[in-house]
N, C-alpha and C positions, 0 to 999 in steps of 0.2 A: 218243814213239811207242814202243809195246810191241813186242818182237820177234815175228816171225812164228811161228805155231804149228808145232810138229814133227809132221808128218803121218807116218803109218805108210808111206805110199807118196806120194811127192812128185809122181809122175806122174799121180795122180788129181786129178780137179777139186774144187773146193769142194763143188759138188753131189755128187759120189760119196763124198767123205769125210763130210760132215755130214748129208746126208739121201738116202741111197741108195735108200730105198723110197718116196719121194715120187712120185705119179703126174702132177705138174704137166704140162700141155701144153707150156709153154715149156721148162722146165728139168728136169723129172722124169726121172731116170735110168731108171726102169722104164716110161716111156711111150714105146713103141716107135713110135707114130704121131705122137709130139709133135716139137717143134723140136730137142730134145736139146742146148740151149745148155749149153756147159762153160765155166766161169770159173776163173781162176787167180789167186793173190795175186801182187801186183806191188809194185814200190816205191811205197808210199804209197797203194795202191788195189788194184782188182781189173780184170783185163784178160780179153778173150774175142775170138774171131773167130767170126763167123756167116756161113755160106753159104746164101744164100736158095734157095729151089727154084722152078722155074717157075711152081707153083701159087699162089705168093706175089705174082703180078702184080696191081697196082692198076688194071688196064685200060688203062693208058697206057704199059705197059712198065717200069714202076719197082716197087720194093718197096712193098707195101701198108701204109698207115698203122696199121692194126690190128697186123700182125706187127711192125712197129717198135716200137709201145707195149708188145706182149708181151715182146720181147726186152729192152727198156729196164726194164720191171718186174722180169723174172726176173734180170736181171744186177745190178740194184741189190739184190736179195735176197741174192746172194752176198756183196756188200760188207756188208750188214747182218748176215748169219749169221757171217761171219768176225769183224767187230767185237764181236758178242755173245759168240762163243766166246772171244776174247781176254780179255774183261771177266768171264767166268764167268757170263754171263747165258744159261742153259740154257733149253730148252723146258720148259714146265710141264705137269704133268698127264698126261704120255703123248702130248702134241702132237708133230707131226713137225717143227715150225718154232717158234722162240721168238717170232717177230713175224710179223705180216701186214700187207699193204699196207692203208694207211688213206687215201692220196691219191697221185695221180701226175699231175703238171702237166707235160704234154708240149708242146714247141714243135718243129714241123717247119720247118727252115730251108732245105733245098733237097732235090731229089729224091735218092733212094738208089738204087744200081743193083740191078737183079734177077739179073744173071748173074754177078756177082763178089762175093767175101767182103767183109764190112764188119767194121770194128774197134769193139769196145765198150770204154769205160772208165767205172768207178765208183769213188766214194770217199764215205766218210761225212763229213758236214760238221757234224753236231751229234748227240750221243748221251747218252742217259739211260736208266736201266733200264726206263722206261716207254715211251719213244719215240725213235726213230732216223730221221734224215734224211739221204739220200743224194743226190748229184749224179751223173748218169749221161749218157753221150753216146754216140751212134752216128756213126762217121766213116767216110769213104771219100775216098781220095786225100789224106789228112791234113787234110780239111776237116770240120768238123761238119755232119752232115746232119739230125740231130735230137737234141735235149737233154731232159732231164726232172729235175725235182726230185721225189724219192719220199719219202713220209712212211710210217714203219712204226710200228705200235703193238704193245705187248706182247699177245701171244696167251694168253687165259685160257679154255681149254675149259671148257664148262659140262655 
């Protein structure tokens, strides 16, 4: 395992460090109406806490599945970008990100709360310069509520 990158300011999230101008709805630091997910390097992976809003209701009083998919996707992005940074696989041709989501296989295991923060964990399970796969999980009360395998492909702007 490679050492953690030395950040200019370790209080900043992966999103703020590596793509501060990204307008992504889920994790873009400049999207004030977005979810503002912030992920941090942790031992062997990436961690985050997400506090749902009342508007994220699935109609039954739990966290909406689309929001769950969004935070799983965006949190896996943090793990992928961190891994790419460690390996020197930087964004090509002026792109904001070195990789883009090619697939997200989500499994909903049990309801996730709407009124309490949930924890996210992601780790890279396979990596090449052309494709990175990450495993990501949304947890509450130490139990997985949803899991996903995220496939990311090298972004080549045209």
